[in-house]
C-alpha positions, 0 to 999 in steps of 0.5 A: 500500500503506497502511504504517499497516496491519499486514501479514498477515505481521506479524500472524502473527509476533505471534501465533506462540508459543514453539513456533513454532506458531500457537495453535489459536484463531488465525485471520487477521483478517477482510477485511470486516465479516461479513454476516448468514447468510454462512458464515465459512470456516476459514483455508485452507478455501476453497482446500482445498475447491476443490482436493479437491472442486469444482476451482479455478474459472476466473477472469480473471488479466488484472489480475495480468498487467498488474501483472507488466508494470507492475512493470518501470517503476511498482511502485506501479501494479503494487500498485494492479493487484494490489489491484484484483484481490484484492477478488474473486479467488482465487489458487488459480484463476489461479496456473498462468496467472500462472506461465505468463505470467511464464515465457513473458515472462521475456526481456522482464521484469526479474527484479529488479523481479518479485522485489521485487514478489513479496517486497513482496506476500508480506511487506507484503500486507494481503490474503490473496490479495495475499500468495498472489500474492507467494508464487506469483511466488516459486516462479520464483526461487531463494530457497534461499540467502536465509535471512532470506526463508526464515525469513519464509516459514516463518512464513507457512507457519504459517497454513493459508491459506498453507501450500500456496503456501510448500510449492511454494517450499520444494520447491526448497530444499536438504533440501526434504523436511525443510523440508516435514516441518517445515512439516507438523509445525507445522500442524494444519488444511488446511496439514498436509493440503497439506504431507502431500500434497507430502511424500516419505518420503525418510528413515525419520523422514519415513515414520514420522511420516506413518504415526503422525501425518501423517493426524492433522489438525483437518479430517478424517483421511480427506483424508490417509489414502491418502497416509499409507498409501502413504508410511508403508508401512502394509501392510509395518508390519502384516506386520512386526507392530505393538505398543502405540501403533503398533498404535493408530495403525495402527487410526486410520489404517485407520479414516480410510482406510475413511472414503471420504465426502470423498475416495477411500481404501481403494478406491484402495489396491493390493490392498486385500484384502491390506491388510485381511488384514494388519491382521486377521493383526496384530489376532489377538494384540491385546487389546480396545481401543476403536480395535481394535473400531472398526476391526474393525466398519468392516472388517466393514461395508466387506467386506460391502458389497464382497462380501468374505465371507472378510474380513467373517467374519474381522472378525466372529470377532475382535470 
């Protein structure tokens, strides 16, 4: 490991602002000179696309397994093996293999050395896949009482590239839901999408945030719309009546739910017709607004396509 090279963790530490967020223009340093015509993906995009669209590709994890074995006697060799793998590897495709391997060999592996390898990769790593490898290993350890490490992991979670992995660790902490909510609020791209998927509405505060903001990300709201509809109790809120900003947010959430281009949305809602009728009931006493009109038009289109003539007619009447 080159001590003269700034680690990714140090880079994120320098970039965060006084609100403990990364500025919108921030992205991780490139790991190679960009090639003409080769697309540059946003932080977290490759993992997000793999998980939501293509499925994680099946990659060989042999070098990482050797690194785990080497950590017991030669930590530098373990780092060299990790460095050899990360050049072409993607952690999202092998994390379950690595976790299974370490779990199966836990009687033969010294936990202190595996832990040291994990922390060094996560906090001193200069390649994003190296950092992810460290984070995946840390899932296996009880880090809840180690506040300095938890603070460092919270900082790594600010980057959309690492949120998915830190959330898996945070799910084992005390007050895990509040920790994941904090992570979700501080992210705005793929990181927020992954945090929302893991977030459970164990308190009214969390449910309220999921309804009002959880789906609002810089990638595409549709990715989180179904999660936020269910966990944010959209139908119940509509049936109870919404006013002002809450009604506007309901319009935007339902609009995202009706956008099934990238992922399933309204079609996966139990009694979707009941949800749409609840919105139309709530909508009847509301004044004209751009959000209201857009949602009504989308409902009409969706209802016509699904042969829900009564709902389509109700939406037309309210326009």
